[in-house]
N, CA, C and O atoms as a DFTB+ gen file, in Angstrom:
684 C
 N C O
     1  1     -89.221      36.099      31.072
     2  2     -88.709      35.343      32.164
     3  2     -87.650      34.335      31.747
     4  3     -86.821      33.919      32.556
     5  1     -87.685      33.951      30.493
     6  2     -86.709      32.984      30.016
     7  2     -85.321      33.600      29.931
     8  3     -84.332      32.869      29.880
     9  1     -85.223      34.924      29.916
    10  2     -83.926      35.578      29.868
    11  2     -83.206      35.473      31.210
    12  3     -81.979      35.568      31.254
    13  1     -83.926      35.283      32.283
    14  2     -83.356      35.223      33.626
    15  2     -82.345      34.086      33.791
    16  3     -81.221      34.354      34.216
    17  1     -82.684      32.838      33.480
    18  2     -81.720      31.744      33.626
    19  2     -80.504      31.916      32.719
    20  3     -79.380      31.593      33.104
    21  1     -80.741      32.431      31.503
    22  2     -79.616      32.643      30.582
    23  2     -78.670      33.708      31.141
    24  3     -77.451      33.538      31.113
    25  1     -79.227      34.787      31.640
    26  2     -78.413      35.864      32.208
    27  2     -77.651      35.363      33.428
    28  3     -76.481      35.698      33.614
    29  1     -78.305      34.572      34.248
    30  2     -77.646      34.020      35.429
    31  2     -76.487      33.101      35.026
    32  3     -75.418      33.147      35.635
    33  1     -76.697      32.274      34.010
    34  2     -75.641      31.380      33.526
    35  2     -74.464      32.191      32.981
    36  3     -73.312      31.825      33.213
    37  1     -74.728      33.271      32.271
    38  2     -73.663      34.120      31.736
    39  2     -72.873      34.776      32.867
    40  3     -71.647      34.864      32.797
    41  1     -73.564      35.234      33.902
    42  2     -72.880      35.865      35.042
    43  2     -71.972      34.855      35.731
    44  3     -70.839      35.182      36.084
    45  1     -72.457      33.629      35.926
    46  2     -71.658      32.586      36.570
    47  2     -70.440      32.263      35.699
    48  3     -69.322      32.144      36.202
    49  1     -70.668      32.122      34.384
    50  2     -69.562      31.801      33.475
    51  2     -68.517      32.910      33.471
    52  3     -67.320      32.630      33.531
    53  1     -68.947      34.148      33.402
    54  2     -68.006      35.268      33.410
    55  2     -67.266      35.361      34.753
    56  3     -66.092      35.731      34.787
    57  1     -67.932      35.037      35.829
    58  2     -67.275      35.048      37.146
    59  2     -66.163      34.018      37.194
    60  3     -65.058      34.312      37.649
    61  1     -66.453      32.795      36.720
    62  2     -65.425      31.754      36.692
    63  2     -64.272      32.140      35.779
    64  3     -63.109      31.921      36.118
    65  1     -64.591      32.718      34.617
    66  2     -63.550      33.137      33.685
    67  2     -62.657      34.187      34.342
    68  3     -61.434      34.124      34.222
    69  1     -63.258      35.143      35.030
    70  2     -62.489      36.183      35.716
    71  2     -61.641      35.602      36.835
    72  3     -60.491      36.005      37.006
    73  1     -62.189      34.655      37.607
    74  2     -61.428      34.037      38.703
    75  2     -60.238      33.264      38.162
    76  3     -59.139      33.356      38.709
    77  1     -60.449      32.483      37.068
    78  2     -59.349      31.718      36.487
    79  2     -58.287      32.640      35.896
    80  3     -57.099      32.327      35.968
    81  1     -58.686      33.764      35.316
    82  2     -57.708      34.709      34.764
    83  2     -56.850      35.288      35.870
    84  3     -55.635      35.409      35.710
    85  1     -57.461      35.648      36.991
    86  2     -56.708      36.188      38.121
    87  2     -55.808      35.119      38.701
    88  3     -54.640      35.375      38.991
    89  1     -56.348      33.912      38.872
    90  2     -55.582      32.797      39.447
    91  2     -54.372      32.481      38.559
    92  3     -53.272      32.266      39.066
    93  1     -54.572      32.454      37.236
    94  2     -53.479      32.139      36.312
    95  2     -52.382      33.185      36.388
    96  3     -51.200      32.842      36.354
    97  1     -52.746      34.438      36.487
    98  2     -51.725      35.489      36.528
    99  2     -50.952      35.486      37.841
   100  3     -49.842      36.016      37.900
   101  1     -51.523      34.891      38.912
   102  2     -50.807      34.853      40.179
   103  2     -49.869      33.659      40.282
   104  3     -49.029      33.617      41.181
   105  1     -49.992      32.677      39.370
   106  2     -49.106      31.523      39.380
   107  2     -47.776      31.878      38.739
   108  3     -47.730      32.741      37.863
   109  1     -46.680      31.225      39.158
   110  2     -45.395      31.508      38.519
   111  2     -45.423      31.044      37.070
   112  3     -46.057      30.041      36.741
   113  1     -44.744      31.768      36.224
   114  2     -44.698      31.390      34.810
   115  2     -43.810      30.170      34.632
   116  3     -43.054      29.809      35.534
   117  1     -43.899      29.536      33.471
   118  2     -43.064      28.379      33.179
   119  2     -41.591      28.739      33.237
   120  3     -40.762      27.919      33.630
   121  1     -41.262      29.968      32.846
   122  2     -39.869      30.382      32.862
   123  2     -39.323      30.401      34.284
   124  3     -38.178      30.016      34.520
   125  1     -40.156      30.855      35.243
   126  2     -39.714      30.887      36.632
   127  2     -39.552      29.485      37.192
   128  3     -38.551      29.189      37.846
   129  1     -40.538      28.609      36.940
   130  2     -40.494      27.273      37.521
   131  2     -39.468      26.385      36.839
   132  3     -39.024      25.405      37.437
   133  1     -39.079      26.690      35.614
   134  2     -38.110      25.841      34.924
   135  2     -36.731      25.914      35.560
   136  3     -35.890      25.046      35.326
   137  1     -36.495      26.950      36.365
   138  2     -35.208      27.068      37.032
   139  2     -34.995      25.942      38.027
   140  3     -33.859      25.532      38.264
   141  1     -36.092      25.426      38.622
   142  2     -35.949      24.377      39.628
   143  2     -36.013      22.980      39.028
   144  3     -35.669      22.011      39.704
   145  1     -36.438      22.852      37.794
   146  2     -36.503      21.548      37.142
   147  2     -35.110      21.175      36.686
   148  3     -34.398      21.996      36.108
   149  1     -34.717      19.935      36.944
   150  2     -33.368      19.509      36.635
   151  2     -33.321      18.713      35.345
   152  3     -32.654      17.681      35.269
   153  1     -34.021      19.186      34.340
   154  2     -33.975      18.540      33.035
   155  2     -34.065      19.619      31.975
   156  3     -34.375      20.774      32.268
   157  1     -33.793      19.233      30.756
   158  2     -33.838      20.197      29.661
   159  2     -34.310      19.506      28.405
   160  3     -34.113      18.304      28.229
   161  1     -34.933      20.274      27.535
   162  2     -35.351      19.723      26.258
   163  2     -34.188      19.764      25.293
   164  3     -33.393      20.704      25.303
   165  1     -34.090      18.753      24.469
   166  2     -33.055      18.770      23.443
   167  2     -33.510      19.686      22.321
   168  3     -34.684      20.049      22.254
   169  1     -32.616      20.053      21.461
   170  2     -32.953      21.004      20.412
   171  2     -33.717      20.369      19.257
   172  3     -34.265      21.085      18.419
   173  1     -33.766      19.022      19.194
   174  2     -34.475      18.384      18.091
   175  2     -35.697      17.656      18.607
   176  3     -35.584      16.560      19.155
   177  1     -36.878      18.261      18.437
   178  2     -38.094      17.618      18.906
   179  2     -38.367      16.335      18.131
   180  3     -38.101      16.255      16.932
   181  1     -38.891      15.349      18.813
   182  2     -39.232      14.078      18.183
   183  2     -40.739      13.922      18.230
   184  3     -41.263      13.260      19.126
   185  1     -41.435      14.512      17.292
   186  2     -42.880      14.435      17.278
   187  2     -43.464      15.292      18.387
   188  3     -42.922      16.347      18.718
   189  1     -44.588      14.828      18.967
   190  2     -45.247      15.633      19.981
   191  2     -44.476      15.706      21.297
   192  3     -44.673      16.645      22.068
   193  1     -43.606      14.739      21.568
   194  2     -42.820      14.734      22.802
   195  2     -41.349      14.982      22.486
   196  3     -40.653      14.062      22.056
   197  1     -40.860      16.212      22.690
   198  2     -39.425      16.414      22.496
   199  2     -38.662      15.667      23.580
   200  3     -39.143      15.531      24.705
   201  1     -37.487      15.190      23.244
   202  2     -36.705      14.452      24.226
   203  2     -36.271      15.382      25.347
   204  3     -35.803      16.495      25.107
   205  1     -36.433      14.913      26.561
   206  2     -36.028      15.663      27.747
   207  2     -34.892      14.893      28.404
   208  3     -35.055      13.732      28.780
   209  1     -33.756      15.535      28.539
   210  2     -32.569      14.901      29.100
   211  2     -32.412      15.360      30.545
   212  3     -32.411      16.558      30.828
   213  1     -32.278      14.396      31.458
   214  2     -32.055      14.708      32.862
   215  2     -30.594      15.140      32.989
   216  3     -29.685      14.350      32.732
   217  1     -30.376      16.370      33.378
   218  2     -29.022      16.915      33.442
   219  2     -28.390      16.793      34.817
   220  3     -27.166      16.731      34.926
   221  1     -29.192      16.759      35.860
   222  2     -28.659      16.656      37.224
   223  2     -29.214      15.396      37.857
   224  3     -30.399      15.309      38.181
   225  1     -28.340      14.428      38.026
   226  2     -28.728      13.183      38.692
   227  2     -27.467      12.527      39.221
   228  3     -26.355      12.880      38.830
   229  1     -27.654      11.573      40.109
   230  2     -26.506      10.840      40.645
   231  2     -25.779      10.112      39.521
   232  3     -24.554       9.993      39.547
   233  1     -26.528       9.625      38.534
   234  2     -25.889       8.922      37.426
   235  2     -24.982       9.862      36.638
   236  3     -23.814       9.551      36.404
   237  1     -25.509      10.991      36.234
   238  2     -24.739      11.943      35.426
   239  2     -23.526      12.455      36.205
   240  3     -22.444      12.622      35.641
   241  1     -23.711      12.698      37.483
   242  2     -22.652      13.312      38.273
   243  2     -21.610      12.332      38.805
   244  3     -20.480      12.736      39.082
   245  1     -21.966      11.042      38.957
   246  2     -20.993      10.168      39.623
   247  2     -20.713       8.826      38.961
   248  3     -19.754       8.158      39.346
   249  1     -21.505       8.405      37.986
   250  2     -21.298       7.073      37.421
   251  2     -19.919       6.968      36.759
   252  3     -19.584       7.752      35.871
   253  1     -19.135       5.997      37.203
   254  2     -17.815       5.753      36.624
   255  2     -16.733       6.718      37.071
   256  3     -15.607       6.647      36.578
   257  1     -17.046       7.617      37.990
   258  2     -16.064       8.610      38.438
   259  2     -15.062       7.989      39.404
   260  3     -15.379       7.025      40.101
   261  1     -13.859       8.541      39.445
   262  2     -12.853       8.052      40.395
   263  2     -13.343       8.333      41.812
   264  3     -14.116       9.260      42.052
   265  1     -12.877       7.517      42.729
   266  2     -13.305       7.646      44.105
   267  2     -14.560       6.842      44.409
   268  3     -14.977       6.759      45.564
   269  1     -15.160       6.254      43.395
   270  2     -16.351       5.422      43.571
   271  2     -15.973       3.976      43.266
   272  3     -14.921       3.707      42.687
   273  1     -16.831       3.063      43.656
   274  2     -16.589       1.645      43.391
   275  2     -17.561       1.134      42.339
   276  3     -18.543       1.795      42.000
   277  1     -17.269      -0.050      41.833
   278  2     -18.183      -0.670      40.873
   279  2     -19.540      -0.898      41.525
   280  3     -20.576      -0.694      40.891
   281  1     -19.543      -1.317      42.775
   282  2     -20.810      -1.536      43.482
   283  2     -21.615      -0.244      43.568
   284  3     -22.829      -0.261      43.367
   285  1     -20.961       0.867      43.861
   286  2     -21.667       2.153      43.909
   287  2     -22.223       2.517      42.535
   288  3     -23.316       3.074      42.433
   289  1     -21.478       2.205      41.484
   290  2     -21.981       2.448      40.127
   291  2     -23.242       1.637      39.863
   292  3     -24.215       2.156      39.315
   293  1     -23.225       0.359      40.255
   294  2     -24.391      -0.496      40.029
   295  2     -25.583      -0.034      40.872
   296  3     -26.724      -0.110      40.418
   297  1     -25.333       0.434      42.072
   298  2     -26.403       0.997      42.902
   299  2     -27.021       2.210      42.208
   300  3     -28.236       2.404      42.250
   301  1     -26.187       3.015      41.576
   302  2     -26.664       4.197      40.851
   303  2     -27.534       3.789      39.668
   304  3     -28.582       4.388      39.428
   305  1     -27.100       2.771      38.928
   306  2     -27.899       2.278      37.796
   307  2     -29.224       1.720      38.299
   308  3     -30.271       1.962      37.699
   309  1     -29.179       0.977      39.397
   310  2     -30.401       0.416      39.969
   311  2     -31.368       1.528      40.376
   312  3     -32.571       1.423      40.136
   313  1     -30.851       2.581      40.984
   314  2     -31.691       3.725      41.359
   315  2     -32.286       4.393      40.126
   316  3     -33.433       4.840      40.146
   317  1     -31.508       4.459      39.063
   318  2     -31.981       5.028      37.806
   319  2     -33.159       4.218      37.259
   320  3     -34.159       4.780      36.813
   321  1     -33.026       2.902      37.302
   322  2     -34.112       2.036      36.840
   323  2     -35.352       2.197      37.720
   324  3     -36.475       2.222      37.217
   325  1     -35.148       2.306      39.024
   326  2     -36.265       2.505      39.946
   327  2     -36.963       3.831      39.668
   328  3     -38.192       3.897      39.664
   329  1     -36.184       4.888      39.435
   330  2     -36.768       6.195      39.121
   331  2     -37.585       6.139      37.835
   332  3     -38.675       6.705      37.764
   333  1     -37.064       5.464      36.832
   334  2     -37.799       5.384      35.575
   335  2     -39.084       4.588      35.754
   336  3     -40.102       4.909      35.141
   337  1     -39.046       3.561      36.580
   338  2     -40.254       2.781      36.855
   339  2     -41.289       3.611      37.596
   340  3     -42.489       3.472      37.358
   341  1     -40.831       4.466      38.488
   342  2     -41.752       5.314      39.247
   343  2     -42.433       6.330      38.350
   344  3     -43.609       6.640      38.538
   345  1     -41.706       6.843      37.385
   346  2     -42.251       7.875      36.514
   347  2     -43.142       7.290      35.422
   348  3     -44.204       7.836      35.122
   349  1     -42.712       6.195      34.837
   350  2     -43.473       5.581      33.751
   351  2     -44.284       4.424      34.310
   352  3     -43.753       3.341      34.556
   353  1     -45.549       4.658      34.505
   354  2     -46.398       3.681      35.186
   355  2     -46.572       2.384      34.400
   356  3     -46.969       1.373      34.981
   357  1     -46.289       2.382      33.105
   358  2     -46.412       1.152      32.318
   359  2     -45.053       0.520      32.029
   360  3     -44.884      -0.161      31.017
   361  1     -44.092       0.744      32.913
   362  2     -42.731       0.227      32.729
   363  2     -42.736      -1.272      32.449
   364  3     -41.953      -1.755      31.631
   365  1     -43.605      -1.999      33.115
   366  2     -43.630      -3.448      32.967
   367  2     -44.060      -3.896      31.568
   368  3     -43.907      -5.069      31.227
   369  1     -44.587      -2.994      30.765
   370  2     -44.989      -3.343      29.402
   371  2     -43.862      -3.193      28.382
   372  3     -43.995      -3.630      27.239
   373  1     -42.759      -2.579      28.791
   374  2     -41.639      -2.403      27.874
   375  2     -40.867      -3.713      27.761
   376  3     -40.567      -4.360      28.764
   377  1     -40.554      -4.089      26.542
   378  2     -39.749      -5.287      26.309
   379  2     -38.287      -4.867      26.391
   380  3     -37.758      -4.250      25.467
   381  1     -37.646      -5.201      27.491
   382  2     -36.263      -4.802      27.744
   383  2     -35.441      -6.053      28.031
   384  3     -35.117      -6.324      29.187
   385  1     -35.099      -6.820      26.994
   386  2     -34.456      -8.114      27.212
   387  2     -32.967      -8.067      27.477
   388  3     -32.398      -9.041      27.972
   389  1     -32.307      -6.929      27.150
   390  2     -30.850      -6.913      27.265
   391  2     -30.329      -5.502      27.507
   392  3     -31.091      -4.539      27.581
   393  1     -29.018      -5.412      27.628
   394  2     -28.355      -4.149      27.922
   395  2     -28.722      -3.081      26.885
   396  3     -29.084      -1.961      27.245
   397  1     -28.629      -3.424      25.625
   398  2     -28.878      -2.438      24.574
   399  2     -30.300      -1.880      24.653
   400  3     -30.496      -0.674      24.500
   401  1     -31.286      -2.733      24.889
   402  2     -32.675      -2.281      24.984
   403  2     -32.876      -1.407      26.225
   404  3     -33.563      -0.387      26.162
   405  1     -32.284      -1.803      27.339
   406  2     -32.409      -1.018      28.572
   407  2     -31.723       0.334      28.409
   408  3     -32.258       1.361      28.827
   409  1     -30.541       0.333      27.802
   410  2     -29.818       1.592      27.590
   411  2     -30.585       2.505      26.642
   412  3     -30.670       3.710      26.881
   413  1     -31.140       1.952      25.578
   414  2     -31.954       2.743      24.648
   415  2     -33.137       3.368      25.382
   416  3     -33.439       4.547      25.199
   417  1     -33.798       2.574      26.206
   418  2     -34.921       3.059      27.008
   419  2     -34.482       4.219      27.902
   420  3     -35.152       5.249      27.967
   421  1     -33.341       4.039      28.596
   422  2     -32.852       5.066      29.522
   423  2     -32.268       6.282      28.812
   424  3     -32.051       7.321      29.436
   425  1     -32.014       6.160      27.519
   426  2     -31.513       7.296      26.735
   427  2     -32.639       8.015      25.990
   428  3     -32.378       8.810      25.087
   429  1     -33.885       7.740      26.365
   430  2     -35.022       8.465      25.789
   431  2     -35.903       7.634      24.896
   432  3     -36.879       8.155      24.354
   433  1     -35.603       6.367      24.718
   434  2     -36.431       5.495      23.885
   435  2     -37.628       4.967      24.659
   436  3     -37.813       3.756      24.777
   437  1     -38.437       5.875      25.185
   438  2     -39.644       5.527      25.937
   439  2     -40.738       6.500      25.525
   440  3     -40.460       7.523      24.899
   441  1     -41.968       6.189      25.870
   442  2     -43.102       7.000      25.382
   443  2     -43.060       8.444      25.851
   444  3     -43.651       9.311      25.206
   445  1     -42.387       8.726      26.942
   446  2     -42.270      10.096      27.443
   447  2     -41.031      10.815      26.915
   448  3     -40.846      12.004      27.175
   449  1     -40.187      10.103      26.180
   450  2     -38.951      10.658      25.614
   451  2     -38.062      11.291      26.691
   452  3     -37.460      12.343      26.479
   453  1     -37.995      10.633      27.840
   454  2     -37.144      11.104      28.937
   455  2     -35.838      10.340      28.882
   456  3     -35.829       9.109      28.864
   457  1     -34.735      11.070      28.855
   458  2     -33.406      10.458      28.806
   459  2     -32.735      10.622      30.154
   460  3     -32.334      11.724      30.526
   461  1     -32.615       9.528      30.883
   462  2     -31.900       9.552      32.158
   463  2     -30.399       9.463      31.915
   464  3     -29.599       9.897      32.744
   465  1     -30.025       8.897      30.770
   466  2     -28.621       8.837      30.369
   467  2     -28.461       9.780      29.176
   468  3     -29.079       9.557      28.134
   469  1     -27.650      10.824      29.306
   470  2     -27.465      11.760      28.188
   471  2     -26.900      11.050      26.958
   472  3     -26.170      10.068      27.098
   473  1     -27.222      11.526      25.767
   474  2     -26.785      10.872      24.533
   475  2     -25.277      10.740      24.391
   476  3     -24.790       9.809      23.751
   477  1     -24.544      11.662      24.983
   478  2     -23.084      11.655      24.820
   479  2     -22.348      11.116      26.047
   480  3     -21.156      11.377      26.213
   481  1     -23.041      10.370      26.905
   482  2     -22.396       9.874      28.137
   483  2     -21.301       8.873      27.768
   484  3     -21.537       7.975      26.960
   485  1     -20.104       9.016      28.349
   486  2     -18.970       8.160      27.985
   487  2     -19.116       6.691      28.397
   488  3     -18.351       5.846      27.934
   489  1     -20.085       6.379      29.258
   490  2     -20.256       4.989      29.691
   491  2     -21.090       4.168      28.714
   492  3     -21.354       2.993      28.967
   493  1     -21.507       4.768      27.606
   494  2     -22.260       4.029      26.589
   495  2     -21.308       3.739      25.433
   496  3     -20.711       4.653      24.863
   497  1     -21.170       2.447      25.090
   498  2     -20.227       2.071      24.034
   499  2     -20.827       2.242      22.634
   500  3     -21.966       2.687      22.495
   501  1     -20.067       1.894      21.615
   502  2     -20.498       2.061      20.217
   503  2     -21.715       1.215      19.876
   504  3     -22.462       1.541      18.954
   505  1     -21.918       0.131      20.616
   506  2     -23.068      -0.741      20.370
   507  2     -24.317      -0.279      21.123
   508  3     -25.351      -0.945      21.082
   509  1     -24.219       0.860      21.808
   510  2     -25.355       1.382      22.555
   511  2     -25.591       0.658      23.865
   512  3     -26.720       0.617      24.353
   513  1     -24.540       0.085      24.444
   514  2     -24.651      -0.629      25.706
   515  2     -24.000       0.176      26.827
   516  3     -22.991       0.851      26.621
   517  1     -24.589       0.092      28.006
   518  2     -24.010       0.729      29.177
   519  2     -22.863      -0.139      29.677
   520  3     -23.015      -1.348      29.851
   521  1     -21.711       0.492      29.907
   522  2     -20.527      -0.252      30.330
   523  2     -20.152       0.094      31.766
   524  3     -20.585       1.108      32.313
   525  1     -19.334      -0.775      32.363
   526  2     -18.823      -0.484      33.702
   527  2     -17.596       0.409      33.574
   528  3     -17.235       0.816      32.469
   529  1     -16.968       0.709      34.670
   530  2     -15.804       1.613      34.663
   531  2     -14.619       1.045      33.911
   532  3     -13.684       1.783      33.598
   533  1     -14.629      -0.263      33.607
   534  2     -13.553      -0.882      32.830
   535  2     -13.888      -0.986      31.344
   536  3     -13.108      -1.540      30.570
   537  1     -15.037      -0.460      30.943
   538  2     -15.439      -0.490      29.542
   539  2     -16.111      -1.781      29.105
   540  3     -16.324      -1.994      27.911
   541  1     -16.446      -2.647      30.055
   542  2     -17.117      -3.915      29.752
   543  2     -18.623      -3.711      29.890
   544  3     -19.089      -3.139      30.875
   545  1     -19.386      -4.184      28.897
   546  2     -20.842      -4.029      28.932
   547  2     -21.426      -4.717      30.161
   548  3     -21.066      -5.846      30.493
   549  1     -22.333      -4.013      30.825
   550  2     -23.023      -4.595      31.974
   551  2     -23.975      -5.687      31.493
   552  3     -24.403      -5.696      30.339
   553  1     -24.293      -6.596      32.392
   554  2     -25.296      -7.612      32.107
   555  2     -26.503      -7.305      32.980
   556  3     -26.366      -7.119      34.189
   557  1     -27.691      -7.252      32.370
   558  2     -28.921      -7.002      33.103
   559  2     -29.759      -8.264      33.089
   560  3     -29.956      -8.882      32.043
   561  1     -30.248      -8.640      34.251
   562  2     -31.133      -9.785      34.370
   563  2     -32.459      -9.286      34.915
   564  3     -32.556      -8.865      36.068
   565  1     -33.470      -9.341      34.076
   566  2     -34.794      -8.879      34.501
   567  2     -35.454     -10.019      35.261
   568  3     -35.934     -10.983      34.666
   569  1     -35.472      -9.895      36.579
   570  2     -35.991     -10.957      37.434
   571  2     -37.516     -10.962      37.510
   572  3     -38.125     -12.004      37.749
   573  1     -38.122      -9.813      37.308
   574  2     -39.585      -9.699      37.285
   575  2     -39.930      -8.451      36.487
   576  3     -39.049      -7.805      35.919
   577  1     -41.201      -8.118      36.448
   578  2     -41.621      -6.935      35.693
   579  2     -40.961      -5.666      36.208
   580  3     -40.760      -4.717      35.450
   581  1     -40.622      -5.642      37.500
   582  2     -40.085      -4.427      38.088
   583  2     -38.701      -4.572      38.710
   584  3     -38.141      -3.585      39.186
   585  1     -38.148      -5.754      38.718
   586  2     -36.847      -5.951      39.363
   587  2     -35.814      -6.368      38.323
   588  3     -35.958      -7.387      37.648
   589  1     -34.764      -5.549      38.212
   590  2     -33.684      -5.816      37.266
   591  2     -32.376      -5.865      38.036
   592  3     -32.018      -4.919      38.738
   593  1     -31.675      -6.964      37.900
   594  2     -30.371      -7.128      38.552
   595  2     -29.285      -6.671      37.582
   596  3     -29.347      -6.970      36.389
   597  1     -28.289      -5.943      38.097
   598  2     -27.173      -5.432      37.286
   599  2     -25.909      -6.202      37.658
   600  3     -25.654      -6.453      38.836
   601  1     -25.114      -6.578      36.646
   602  2     -23.869      -7.323      36.887
   603  2     -22.733      -6.678      36.105
   604  3     -22.859      -6.369      34.920
   605  1     -21.611      -6.484      36.814
   606  2     -20.374      -5.996      36.203
   607  2     -19.362      -7.128      36.215
   608  3     -19.371      -7.964      37.118
   609  1     -18.500      -7.156      35.227
   610  2     -17.468      -8.192      35.148
   611  2     -16.426      -8.044      36.248
   612  3     -15.634      -8.959      36.469
   613  1     -16.411      -6.919      36.933
   614  2     -15.443      -6.726      38.015
   615  2     -14.077      -6.350      37.485
   616  3     -13.907      -6.082      36.296
   617  1     -13.101      -6.333      38.386
   618  2     -11.759      -5.867      38.034
   619  2     -11.015      -6.780      37.068
   620  3     -10.140      -6.314      36.338
   621  1     -11.351      -8.100      37.048
   622  2     -10.654      -8.987      36.109
   623  2     -11.204      -8.863      34.685
   624  3     -10.638      -9.421      33.744
   625  1     -12.324      -8.118      34.531
   626  2     -12.949      -7.829      33.240
   627  2     -13.432      -9.081      32.515
   628  3     -13.563      -9.086      31.291
   629  1     -13.699     -10.147      33.281
   630  2     -14.233     -11.388      32.715
   631  2     -15.598     -11.642      33.353
   632  3     -15.708     -11.842      34.563
   633  1     -16.628     -11.630      32.516
   634  2     -17.984     -11.840      33.024
   635  2     -18.135     -13.274      33.493
   636  3     -17.582     -14.195      32.893
   637  1     -18.875     -13.456      34.551
   638  2     -19.215     -14.746      35.159
   639  2     -18.033     -15.373      35.896
   640  3     -17.964     -16.596      36.025
   641  1     -17.113     -14.555      36.375
   642  2     -16.023     -15.070      37.215
   643  2     -16.326     -14.729      38.673
   644  3     -17.332     -14.090      38.980
   645  1     -15.446     -15.165      39.554
   646  2     -15.708     -15.008      40.994
   647  2     -15.673     -13.559      41.478
   648  3     -16.182     -13.277      42.564
   649  1     -15.097     -12.636      40.721
   650  2     -15.041     -11.254      41.215
   651  2     -16.123     -10.351      40.611
   652  3     -16.069      -9.131      40.762
   653  1     -17.102     -10.951      39.930
   654  2     -18.203     -10.154      39.391
   655  2     -18.891      -9.398      40.519
   656  3     -18.977      -9.878      41.650
   657  1     -19.375      -8.216      40.192
   658  2     -20.108      -7.407      41.160
   659  2     -21.572      -7.383      40.714
   660  3     -21.879      -7.067      39.564
   661  1     -22.461      -7.722      41.636
   662  2     -23.889      -7.858      41.316
   663  2     -24.702      -7.000      42.277
   664  3     -24.463      -6.996      43.485
   665  1     -25.669      -6.271      41.716
   666  2     -26.578      -5.478      42.559
   667  2     -27.973      -5.479      41.947
   668  3     -28.091      -5.282      40.738
   669  1     -29.021      -5.690      42.711
   670  2     -28.981      -6.156      44.088
   671  2     -28.670      -7.646      44.146
   672  3     -28.910      -8.388      43.195
   673  1     -28.139      -8.054      45.266
   674  2     -27.819      -9.460      45.472
   675  2     -29.110     -10.258      45.560
   676  3     -30.088      -9.803      46.154
   677  1     -29.114     -11.446      44.971
   678  2     -30.267     -12.352      45.114
   679  2     -30.228     -12.977      46.489
   680  3     -29.154     -13.243      47.030
   681  1     -31.402     -13.213      47.057
   682  2     -31.431     -13.821      48.394
   683  2     -30.936     -15.246      48.408
   684  3     -30.905     -15.879      49.463
């Protein structure tokens, strides 16, 4: 009689194994679903998390492009920061005191190795800072754990002058 419960457990286990095998084969493969994902792995893995570069985004497609304004560029950067905060639930734990740290973070220097800014993006200067369309490094002011204000020097290319462009505006 002791064989009865064991046999029943084996039948249940084999049934679940068979159901999961059928279910797995009916799901689309990674190759099929990767067509809709708008990111790609870089060729050099960095430990267990290879860097994933976002290839299709408003930042990649429009930041610094002609026909756009500095304000639109800053809105794009702000959206990029918001997206990264949404994806990385511990964003508030990252020490991001300045442009270089924020740019490094957005170029894949985060625990998920996600690069919202591609490594070869022309808006990143030699010092690893994100620049405006005039080549001047942006200024980031972290107002709280989740709110970062972006400032461009504007058309006169002098930071802290009357034509600076700031997004979002402080109340």
